[in-house]
Kinemage of the C-alpha trace (Angstrom):
@kinemage 1
@onewidth
@group {chain A} dominant
@subgroup {mainchain}
@vectorlist {calphas} color= white
{ca met a 1} P -226.553 8.987 120.829
{ca leu a 2} L -226.414 12.528 122.276
{ca gly a 3} L -223.470 14.127 120.532
{ca gly a 4} L -224.593 15.113 117.016
{ca pro a 5} L -224.855 18.856 116.356
{ca pro a 6} L -228.343 19.985 115.354
{ca ala a 7} L -229.203 21.611 112.090
{ca val a 8} L -229.052 25.108 113.556
{ca asp a 9} L -225.257 24.980 113.645
{ca arg a 10} L -223.880 27.431 111.078
{ca gly a 11} L -220.198 28.217 110.891
{ca gly a 12} L -217.396 27.055 113.158
{ca asp a 13} L -215.820 23.663 113.441
{ca glu a 14} L -218.360 20.958 112.735
{ca glu a 15} L -216.417 18.392 114.716
{ca thr a 16} L -215.821 20.426 117.872
{ca gly a 17} L -218.789 22.773 117.731
{ca arg a 18} L -216.409 25.675 118.408
{ca glu a 19} L -215.726 28.827 116.470
{ca pro a 20} L -212.245 28.811 114.942
{ca glu a 21} L -209.649 30.884 116.791
{ca asp a 22} L -209.419 34.269 115.139
{ca gly a 23} L -207.023 37.042 116.106
{ca arg a 24} L -209.318 39.477 114.331
{ca phe a 25} L -211.842 38.815 117.093
{ca trp a 26} L -209.884 38.718 120.322
{ca ala a 27} L -207.724 41.792 119.779
{ca pro a 28} L -210.633 44.148 118.912
{ca leu a 29} L -212.730 42.605 121.675
{ca gly a 30} L -209.961 43.306 124.173
{ca val a 31} L -209.815 46.929 123.066
{ca val a 32} L -213.593 47.250 123.379
{ca cys a 33} L -213.509 45.762 126.891
{ca leu a 34} L -210.767 48.153 128.015
{ca phe a 35} L -212.786 51.057 126.649
{ca ala a 36} L -215.879 49.742 128.437
{ca leu a 37} L -213.960 49.494 131.714
{ca gly a 38} L -212.780 53.088 131.316
{ca ile a 39} L -216.365 54.307 130.820
{ca arg a 40} L -217.578 52.457 133.889
{ca leu a 41} L -214.754 53.551 136.147
{ca ala a 42} L -215.222 57.170 135.077
{ca tyr a 43} L -218.976 56.938 135.651
{ca val a 44} L -218.473 55.581 139.172
{ca leu a 45} L -215.682 57.967 140.174
{ca val a 46} L -217.220 61.099 138.683
{ca val a 47} L -220.966 60.531 139.089
{ca thr a 48} L -222.466 57.694 141.110
{ca arg a 49} L -220.154 57.731 144.120
{ca his a 50} L -221.760 61.090 144.927
{ca glu a 51} L -225.342 59.828 144.468
{ca asn a 52} L -226.075 58.983 148.102
{ca gly a 53} L -229.201 60.994 148.786
{ca his a 54} L -231.666 58.115 148.286
{ca thr a 55} L -232.254 54.862 150.143
{ca tyr a 56} L -233.036 51.867 147.962
{ca asp a 57} L -232.081 48.202 147.545
{ca ala a 58} L -228.416 49.106 147.116
{ca leu a 59} L -228.235 49.837 150.846
{ca tyr a 60} L -229.541 46.356 151.600
{ca tyr a 61} L -226.942 44.627 149.428
{ca ser a 62} L -224.086 46.668 150.872
{ca leu a 63} L -225.123 46.118 154.480
{ca gln a 64} L -225.842 42.434 153.960
{ca ser a 65} L -222.428 41.893 152.391
{ca tyr a 66} L -220.851 43.648 155.367
{ca leu a 67} L -222.736 41.451 157.828
{ca leu a 68} L -221.627 38.389 155.878
{ca ser a 69} L -218.024 39.589 156.121
{ca leu a 70} L -218.485 39.715 159.914
{ca gly a 71} L -219.752 36.137 160.022
{ca his a 72} L -223.525 36.783 160.186
{ca phe a 73} L -225.101 34.514 157.579
{ca phe a 74} L -228.045 36.384 156.091
{ca glu a 75} L -229.413 37.975 159.217
{ca thr a 76} L -231.688 40.975 158.877
{ca pro a 77} L -229.691 44.177 158.374
{ca pro a 78} L -228.599 46.505 159.804
{ca phe a 79} L -228.528 44.895 163.263
{ca ala a 80} L -228.390 41.192 162.325
{ca val a 81} L -231.679 40.348 164.072
{ca gly a 82} L -233.353 37.167 162.810
{ca pro a 83} L -232.946 35.276 159.511
{ca asp a 84} L -233.184 37.259 156.281
{ca ala a 85} L -234.223 36.323 152.736
{ca ala a 86} L -235.568 39.648 151.504
{ca his a 87} L -233.537 39.120 148.338
{ca pro a 88} L -231.793 36.085 146.821
{ca pro a 89} L -228.214 35.769 148.099
{ca leu a 90} L -225.809 35.989 145.172
{ca val a 91} L -225.338 39.761 144.907
{ca ser a 92} L -224.496 40.042 148.595
{ca leu a 93} L -222.180 37.022 148.416
{ca val a 94} L -220.283 38.455 145.450
{ca leu a 95} L -219.742 41.714 147.352
{ca thr a 96} L -218.667 40.040 150.601
{ca pro a 97} L -214.898 39.810 149.871
{ca val a 98} L -214.791 43.512 148.969
{ca ser a 99} L -216.749 44.432 152.100
{ca tyr a 100} L -214.430 42.277 154.201
{ca phe a 101} L -211.291 44.079 153.048
{ca phe a 102} L -212.624 47.613 152.564
{ca gly a 103} L -215.807 47.820 154.616
{ca val a 104} L -218.803 49.810 153.357
{ca pro a 105} L -217.927 53.515 153.211
{ca ala a 106} L -220.643 56.122 152.794
{ca asp a 107} L -220.182 56.249 149.019
{ca ala a 108} L -219.966 52.416 148.727
{ca leu a 109} L -217.055 53.014 146.344
{ca pro a 110} L -215.451 49.533 146.646
{ca gln a 111} L -218.806 47.889 145.959
{ca arg a 112} L -219.500 50.191 143.008
{ca leu a 113} L -216.092 49.497 141.499
{ca thr a 114} L -216.792 45.774 141.815
{ca met a 115} L -219.949 46.266 139.772
{ca ala a 116} L -217.965 48.266 137.202
{ca val a 117} L -215.558 45.353 136.732
{ca leu a 118} L -218.432 42.872 136.482
{ca gly a 119} L -220.064 45.165 133.935
{ca thr a 120} L -216.949 44.885 131.794
{ca val a 121} L -217.258 41.106 131.988
{ca val a 122} L -220.807 41.525 130.674
{ca val a 123} L -219.396 43.317 127.612
{ca leu a 124} L -216.978 40.436 127.045
{ca leu a 125} L -219.743 37.842 127.323
{ca val a 126} L -222.014 39.799 124.975
{ca gly a 127} L -219.233 39.725 122.392
{ca leu a 128} L -218.848 35.964 122.782
{ca leu a 129} L -222.597 35.390 122.563
{ca ala a 130} L -222.978 37.538 119.456
{ca arg a 131} L -220.028 35.783 117.845
{ca arg a 132} L -221.734 32.461 118.490
{ca val a 133} L -224.942 33.750 116.903
{ca gly a 134} L -223.643 35.713 113.931
{ca gly a 135} L -219.882 35.474 113.591
{ca thr a 136} L -216.776 37.516 114.370
{ca arg a 137} L -217.913 40.920 113.162
{ca val a 138} L -221.294 40.619 114.884
{ca gly a 139} L -219.462 39.832 118.118
{ca ile a 140} L -217.348 42.974 117.924
{ca ile a 141} L -220.324 45.175 117.007
{ca ala a 142} L -222.446 43.818 119.858
{ca ala a 143} L -219.625 44.270 122.362
{ca ala a 144} L -219.168 47.849 121.167
{ca phe a 145} L -222.880 48.501 121.645
{ca ala a 146} L -222.727 47.037 125.153
{ca ala a 147} L -219.683 49.162 125.978
{ca val a 148} L -221.359 52.483 125.192
{ca tyr a 149} L -225.103 51.779 125.654
{ca pro a 150} L -226.129 53.666 128.829
{ca asn a 151} L -228.524 50.925 129.927
{ca phe a 152} L -225.472 48.686 130.256
{ca trp a 153} L -223.211 51.043 132.202
{ca ile a 154} L -225.846 52.742 134.376
{ca pro a 155} L -226.411 49.539 136.444
{ca asn a 156} L -222.634 49.164 136.786
{ca gly a 157} L -222.528 52.254 138.973
{ca ile a 158} L -225.228 50.969 141.338
{ca val a 159} L -224.912 48.235 143.957
{ca met a 160} L -227.942 46.263 142.842
{ca ser a 161} L -228.796 43.035 141.054
{ca glu a 162} L -228.969 44.207 137.430
{ca thr a 163} L -225.271 43.867 136.601
{ca leu a 164} L -225.146 40.278 137.807
{ca ser a 165} L -228.462 39.403 136.184
{ca met a 166} L -227.145 40.635 132.811
{ca leu a 167} L -223.880 38.742 133.265
{ca val a 168} L -225.623 35.470 134.095
{ca met a 169} L -228.189 36.017 131.322
{ca ala a 170} L -225.366 36.193 128.792
{ca val a 171} L -223.937 32.957 130.216
{ca ile a 172} L -227.367 31.280 130.022
{ca leu a 173} L -227.804 32.244 126.374
{ca leu a 174} L -224.279 31.083 125.545
{ca ala a 175} L -224.992 27.775 127.274
{ca thr a 176} L -228.329 27.466 125.454
{ca tyr a 177} L -226.747 27.935 122.026
{ca arg a 178} L -224.024 25.498 122.995
{ca leu a 179} L -226.705 22.993 124.006
{ca leu a 180} L -228.569 23.484 120.726
{ca arg a 181} L -225.338 22.935 118.844
{ca arg a 182} L -224.273 19.869 120.826
{ca pro a 183} L -226.988 18.377 123.073
{ca thr a 184} L -224.689 16.539 125.469
{ca trp a 185} L -225.064 15.756 129.157
{ca thr a 186} L -222.336 18.265 130.004
{ca asn a 187} L -223.921 21.087 128.041
{ca ala a 188} L -227.339 20.349 129.547
{ca ala a 189} L -225.868 20.447 133.049
{ca leu a 190} L -224.071 23.736 132.330
{ca ala a 191} L -227.246 25.371 131.026
{ca gly a 192} L -229.261 24.198 134.016
{ca ala a 193} L -226.602 25.334 136.474
{ca ala a 194} L -226.492 28.771 134.830
{ca cys a 195} L -230.252 29.124 135.270
{ca gly a 196} L -229.856 28.097 138.898
{ca val a 197} L -227.305 30.854 139.387
{ca glu a 198} L -229.681 33.375 137.822
{ca met a 199} L -232.371 32.350 140.304
{ca leu a 200} L -229.958 33.278 143.094
{ca val a 201} L -229.805 36.765 141.581
{ca arg a 202} L -233.480 37.322 140.708
{ca ala a 203} L -235.927 34.744 141.996
{ca glu a 204} L -238.562 35.365 139.320
{ca leu a 205} L -236.154 34.257 136.589
{ca val a 206} L -236.890 30.695 137.598
{ca leu a 207} L -239.267 31.013 134.624
{ca leu a 208} L -236.287 30.671 132.299
{ca val a 209} L -236.218 26.961 133.063
{ca pro a 210} L -239.661 26.087 131.614
{ca phe a 211} L -239.655 28.767 128.911
{ca leu a 212} L -236.049 28.597 127.685
{ca leu a 213} L -234.136 25.498 128.749
{ca val a 214} L -236.862 22.889 128.388
{ca pro a 215} L -237.873 24.052 124.876
{ca ala a 216} L -234.192 24.228 123.896
{ca val a 217} L -233.689 20.584 124.818
{ca leu a 218} L -236.907 19.505 123.116
{ca ala a 219} L -235.792 21.343 119.962
{ca cys a 220} L -232.761 19.044 119.637
{ca arg a 221} L -234.352 16.742 117.073
{ca arg a 222} L -231.153 14.842 116.287
{ca val a 223} L -231.298 13.022 119.591
{ca ser a 224} L -233.899 10.427 120.526
{ca arg a 225} L -237.016 11.281 122.472
{ca gly a 226} L -235.771 9.331 125.464
{ca ala a 227} L -232.465 11.181 125.396
{ca arg a 228} L -234.299 14.508 125.288
{ca val a 229} L -236.332 13.533 128.341
{ca gly a 230} L -233.101 12.666 130.116
{ca leu a 231} L -231.529 15.981 129.149
{ca val a 232} L -234.564 17.892 130.416
{ca ala a 233} L -234.345 16.050 133.722
{ca leu a 234} L -230.641 16.846 133.937
{ca thr a 235} L -231.089 20.572 133.260
{ca val a 236} L -233.766 20.841 135.933
{ca ala a 237} L -231.690 18.791 138.369
{ca ala a 238} L -228.640 20.989 137.774
{ca ala a 239} L -230.672 24.132 138.471
{ca leu a 240} L -232.117 22.573 141.633
{ca leu a 241} L -228.655 21.507 142.758
{ca val a 242} L -227.420 25.086 142.555
{ca val a 243} L -230.341 26.607 144.467
{ca gly a 244} L -230.807 23.636 146.808
{ca pro a 245} L -228.572 24.809 149.683
{ca trp a 246} L -230.235 28.243 149.772
{ca val a 247} L -233.732 26.773 149.577
{ca gly a 248} L -232.886 24.258 152.313
{ca arg a 249} L -231.572 27.017 154.560
{ca asn a 250} L -234.770 29.015 154.064
{ca leu a 251} L -237.042 26.055 154.748
{ca val a 252} L -235.429 25.457 158.133
{ca ser a 253} L -235.000 29.150 159.034
{ca phe a 254} L -238.549 30.473 158.595
{ca arg a 255} L -241.882 29.425 160.020
{ca asp a 256} L -243.760 29.540 156.706
{ca ala a 257} L -242.408 27.731 153.646
{ca thr a 258} L -239.854 29.989 151.928
{ca tyr a 259} L -237.873 29.005 148.858
{ca leu a 260} L -235.856 31.730 147.111
{ca ser a 261} L -237.027 34.938 148.776
{ca thr a 262} L -239.576 36.521 151.094
{ca gly a 263} L -239.729 39.526 148.767
{ca asp a 264} L -242.961 38.516 147.038
{ca gly a 265} L -245.032 39.892 149.916
{ca pro a 266} L -243.839 43.518 149.898
{ca val a 267} L -243.669 43.484 146.092
{ca leu a 268} L -247.299 42.424 145.629
{ca leu a 269} L -248.659 44.582 148.447
{ca gly a 270} L -246.855 47.667 147.174
{ca ala a 271} L -247.947 47.028 143.581
{ca asn a 272} L -251.647 46.530 144.330
{ca cys a 273} L -253.104 49.568 146.046
{ca pro a 274} L -254.932 52.786 145.064
{ca ser a 275} L -251.812 54.779 144.160
{ca thr a 276} L -250.625 52.072 141.726
{ca tyr a 277} L -254.051 51.344 140.213
{ca tyr a 278} L -255.128 54.927 139.599
{ca gly a 279} L -253.498 58.234 138.736
{ca pro a 280} L -249.940 58.980 137.620
{ca gly a 281} L -248.477 56.057 139.570
{ca ile a 282} L -250.432 53.370 137.714
{ca gly a 283} L -248.313 50.299 137.056
{ca leu a 284} L -245.637 51.281 139.586
{ca trp a 285} L -244.844 50.204 143.165
{ca ser a 286} L -245.511 52.171 146.336
{ca leu a 287} L -243.244 52.002 149.361
{ca gly a 288} L -246.022 53.432 151.498
{ca cys a 289} L -248.485 50.752 150.415
{ca ser a 290} L -245.950 48.013 151.122
{ca arg a 291} L -245.920 49.134 154.751
{ca asp a 292} L -249.688 48.933 155.236
{ca ile a 293} L -249.211 45.627 157.030
{ca pro a 294} L -246.867 45.802 160.050
{ca val a 295} L -243.573 43.951 159.790
{ca gly a 296} L -243.150 41.101 162.251
{ca ser a 297} L -240.098 39.257 163.549
{ca asp a 298} L -240.413 36.438 160.972
{ca gln a 299} L -240.126 37.607 157.364
{ca ser a 300} L -242.020 34.610 156.013
{ca val a 301} L -245.049 35.302 158.188
{ca thr a 302} L -245.043 38.984 157.261
{ca ser a 303} L -244.694 38.103 153.585
{ca ala a 304} L -247.663 35.717 153.735
{ca arg a 305} L -249.815 38.432 155.316
{ca gln a 306} L -248.729 40.899 152.664
{ca val a 307} L -249.565 38.480 149.859
{ca ser a 308} L -252.991 37.913 151.410
{ca gly a 309} L -253.577 41.669 151.610
{ca ala a 310} L -252.558 42.089 147.970
{ca glu a 311} L -254.876 39.267 146.861
{ca lys a 312} L -257.826 40.901 148.633
{ca tyr a 313} L -257.179 44.200 146.884
{ca ile a 314} L -256.796 42.491 143.499
{ca lys a 315} L -260.123 40.702 143.906
{ca lys a 316} L -261.923 43.920 144.844
{ca his a 317} L -260.472 45.794 141.874
{ca ala a 318} L -260.337 43.037 139.276
{ca gly a 319} L -261.880 45.327 136.663
{ca arg a 320} L -258.757 47.510 136.742
{ca leu a 321} L -256.342 44.644 136.166
{ca pro a 322} L -256.199 44.843 132.324
{ca val a 323} L -255.394 48.560 132.406
{ca val a 324} L -252.863 48.154 135.207
{ca ala a 325} L -251.229 45.193 133.444
{ca leu a 326} L -250.838 47.237 130.249
{ca ala a 327} L -249.317 50.104 132.208
{ca arg a 328} L -246.867 47.733 133.922
{ca ala a 329} L -245.756 46.241 130.609
{ca gly a 330} L -245.609 49.694 129.035
{ca arg a 331} L -243.345 50.962 131.803
{ca leu a 332} L -241.071 47.946 131.481
{ca trp a 333} L -240.559 48.590 127.760
{ca asp a 334} L -240.596 52.397 127.965
{ca phe a 335} L -243.752 52.681 125.881
{ca tyr a 336} L -245.712 54.329 128.689
{ca ala a 337} L -244.619 57.551 130.448
{ca pro a 338} L -240.916 57.092 129.603
{ca val a 339} L -239.851 60.552 130.771
{ca gln a 340} L -241.671 60.060 134.053
{ca met a 341} L -239.812 56.770 134.454
{ca ala a 342} L -236.476 58.513 133.911
{ca arg a 343} L -237.341 61.055 136.602
{ca leu a 344} L -238.518 58.404 139.047
{ca asp a 345} L -235.459 56.225 138.504
{ca val a 346} L -233.305 58.880 140.160
{ca asn a 347} L -234.626 57.440 143.435
{ca glu a 348} L -232.705 54.251 142.639
{ca gly a 349} L -229.399 55.914 141.857
{ca arg a 350} L -229.946 56.465 138.126
{ca pro a 351} L -229.217 60.106 137.176
{ca val a 352} L -231.877 61.640 134.930
{ca pro a 353} L -229.474 62.656 132.101
{ca ala a 354} L -228.066 59.114 131.971
{ca ser a 355} L -231.570 57.621 131.951
{ca ile a 356} L -232.654 59.914 129.110
{ca ala a 357} L -229.524 58.947 127.139
{ca gly a 358} L -230.343 55.291 127.744
{ca leu a 359} L -233.919 55.860 126.601
{ca val a 360} L -232.828 57.451 123.311
{ca phe a 361} L -230.225 54.732 122.664
{ca tyr a 362} L -232.827 52.053 123.445
{ca tyr a 363} L -235.302 53.488 120.953
{ca cys a 364} L -232.554 53.606 118.326
{ca leu a 365} L -231.824 49.904 118.859
{ca leu a 366} L -235.400 48.628 118.582
{ca leu a 367} L -235.746 48.727 114.781
{ca pro a 368} L -232.282 47.233 114.097
{ca ala a 369} L -233.058 44.474 116.605
{ca ala a 370} L -236.305 43.661 114.777
{ca val a 371} L -234.363 43.562 111.504
{ca gly a 372} L -231.834 41.278 113.184
{ca val a 373} L -234.596 38.793 113.978
{ca val a 374} L -235.640 38.761 110.304
{ca val a 375} L -232.039 38.313 109.145
{ca leu a 376} L -231.486 35.349 111.452
{ca arg a 377} L -234.740 33.755 110.352
{ca arg a 378} L -233.736 34.066 106.699
{ca arg a 379} L -230.397 32.473 107.504
{ca arg a 380} L -232.205 29.644 109.285
{ca thr a 381} L -230.293 30.499 112.450
{ca val a 382} L -232.137 29.906 115.709
{ca gln a 383} L -233.117 33.267 117.177
{ca trp a 384} L -235.923 32.423 119.590
{ca pro a 385} L -233.660 31.951 122.650
{ca leu a 386} L -232.768 35.641 122.359
{ca leu a 387} L -236.458 36.553 122.499
{ca val a 388} L -237.531 34.350 125.406
{ca pro a 389} L -236.204 36.764 128.081
{ca ala a 390} L -238.505 39.462 126.678
{ca gly a 391} L -241.540 37.248 127.200
{ca val a 392} L -240.463 36.156 130.666
{ca leu a 393} L -239.762 39.712 131.814
{ca thr a 394} L -243.092 40.935 130.427
{ca leu a 395} L -244.938 38.211 132.314
{ca val a 396} L -243.113 39.120 135.525
{ca ala a 397} L -243.871 42.823 135.069
{ca val a 398} L -247.566 42.168 134.428
{ca val a 399} L -247.804 40.180 137.668
{ca asp a 400} L -245.604 42.488 139.763
{ca tyr a 401} L -244.934 45.985 138.404
{ca gly a 402} L -242.930 47.709 135.692
{ca leu a 403} L -239.539 49.398 135.972
{ca val a 404} L -236.897 50.058 133.339
{ca arg a 405} L -234.192 48.253 135.290
{ca phe a 406} L -236.241 45.044 135.307
{ca arg a 407} L -235.635 44.812 131.568
{ca ala a 408} L -231.856 44.546 132.067
{ca pro a 409} L -231.496 40.836 131.160
{ca phe a 410} L -233.108 41.431 127.762
{ca glu a 411} L -230.722 44.274 126.952
{ca val a 412} L -228.186 41.508 126.268
{ca ser a 413} L -230.361 40.084 123.496
{ca leu a 414} L -231.223 43.543 122.199
{ca val a 415} L -227.645 44.522 121.359
{ca val a 416} L -226.907 41.116 119.834
{ca leu a 417} L -229.892 41.358 117.480
{ca ala a 418} L -229.082 44.953 116.572
{ca ala a 419} L -225.498 43.919 115.801
{ca val a 420} L -226.772 41.220 113.441
{ca ala a 421} L -228.724 43.866 111.519
{ca leu a 422} L -225.798 46.279 111.326
{ca asp a 423} L -223.549 43.494 110.096
{ca ala a 424} L -226.118 42.629 107.408
{ca val a 425} L -226.169 46.231 106.219
{ca trp a 426} L -222.377 46.275 106.139
{ca arg a 427} L -222.296 43.106 104.051
{ca arg a 428} L -224.811 44.577 101.656
{ca leu a 429} L -222.763 47.758 101.205
{ca val a 430} L -219.538 45.826 100.695
{ca gly a 431} L -221.303 43.481 98.286
{ca arg a 432} L -222.522 46.385 96.175
{ca arg a 433} L -219.030 47.871 95.958
{ca ala a 434} L -217.660 44.470 94.965
{ca arg a 435} L -219.946 44.195 91.902
{ca pro a 436} L -218.574 45.219 88.506
{ca ala a 437} L -219.904 48.570 87.309
{ca gly a 438} L -223.146 48.284 85.350
{ca ser a 439} L -223.772 44.643 86.268
{ca leu a 440} L -226.228 44.703 89.148
{ca gly a 441} L -227.202 41.160 88.397
{ca ala a 442} L -223.645 39.850 88.602
{ca pro a 443} L -222.779 37.395 91.370
{ca leu a 444} L -221.434 38.950 94.544
{ca leu a 445} L -217.819 38.574 95.511
{ca glu a 446} L -216.916 36.944 98.787
{ca val a 447} L -216.769 39.297 101.770
{ca glu a 448} L -213.915 38.746 104.204
{ca gly a 449} L -213.664 35.091 103.427
{ca glu a 450} L -217.371 34.349 103.547
{ca gly a 451} L -219.110 32.472 100.799
{ca glu a 452} L -221.156 33.846 97.931
{ca asp a 453} L -224.322 32.139 99.077
{ca glu a 454} L -224.247 33.829 102.471
{ca val a 455} L -223.694 37.295 100.989
{ca asp a 456} L -226.490 36.706 98.458
{ca glu a 457} L -228.737 35.676 101.317
{ca val a 458} L -228.050 38.867 103.271
{ca asp a 459} L -228.588 40.930 100.127
{ca glu a 460} L -231.978 39.290 99.647
{ca val a 461} L -233.001 39.946 103.242
{ca val a 462} L -232.117 43.619 103.208
{ca ala a 463} L -233.673 44.056 99.768
{ca thr a 464} L -236.882 42.579 101.118
{ca leu a 465} L -236.804 44.983 104.055
{ca asp a 466} L -236.309 47.868 101.596
{ca ser a 467} L -239.467 46.891 99.705
{ca pro a 468} L -242.409 49.292 100.019
{ca tyr a 469} L -244.662 46.299 100.632
{ca val a 470} L -242.927 45.361 103.903
């Protein structure tokens, strides 16, 4: 039998696996989402629509969406010459209707506004995910964080993949928790399909399948081993079904085998050269280095040559790999040259003041997020799915190169975990006020309808964190 909810299910309706409807959640969440939309629209209209002095991937997505609107199916922009798979297709496909009706003006305003709306959807999904993990108040807090956190709204003013990758990441995590709660065929298929969609945004996130979905299914101990094997097969099949048409198109369009993208060639060649192994650019990517091998008419052939060139350089400089790998990971997590990263990110449409604000906010969230992990562990609530994206993104950065924007999918988990910690502190403060004067050992009163045991548990967690021995 596949339907029984696993032991990680805390709260909600035990029969349906759903959170009870609560007006105290939807009304505040709606207000938060409207506020988030206002921030994003203002950011686009006042700031990013005027940031057109740099050429980066945003130009590709805008031009490709325009070509699609004219009936050219993924042909190399700007002149539609030969098949193209420089990036996975979903971002361009999402922008195609807007490009069809409004074209691509110099400021790409219609495309930017589309990203602003999608960014608001991300805020909504973060609220739903956090509610699933920690309850109503955690959902509202996490959504509020996502609304104002610069690393959420900065990508929403840029026509690139980060907004969609965050949106789909939130869906994947929601689907994963749903699968852990009720390991059914439907939930397994939904989780696999969501991962397939993410692969069509960022090809390297195929790693979420072996590192997130497969362990999630295997963790469902209330179903038989045979059923778990079947669920794993279904999740993988669902992901393959989603990406299958794009992979099939690539296999018949290019001379060399191409699956999700031909972008691995320029990425590896540009990340493995003298300017990215030594000096101030260590751990970064170099546009100049990526052009060391001439571009041919077939992207797959060019990509293969670029990969070969990168492999030769890596072998000759293998002794530098540990240092370079640390620099790449450090840049991803803003532990290495963070101010330099903020200044460099202006070349990808991220204003320096906004990047610095995002950096400060990010640092302020790190400790609460770590506390949130401890709180969830003490509550015996599954928290590892929220941490898997961090491991996957670190692995990708170590192999490729490190940029702040590559961390975008994990920002979803970061605000959820920080919200759990803030909620725990709130419960502790309310619990203290609820105790009779002079009776610190008295039982806690219930907080907003929640049981004594849960409040005691939070009190114990935060007290432990307050200990000088921790």
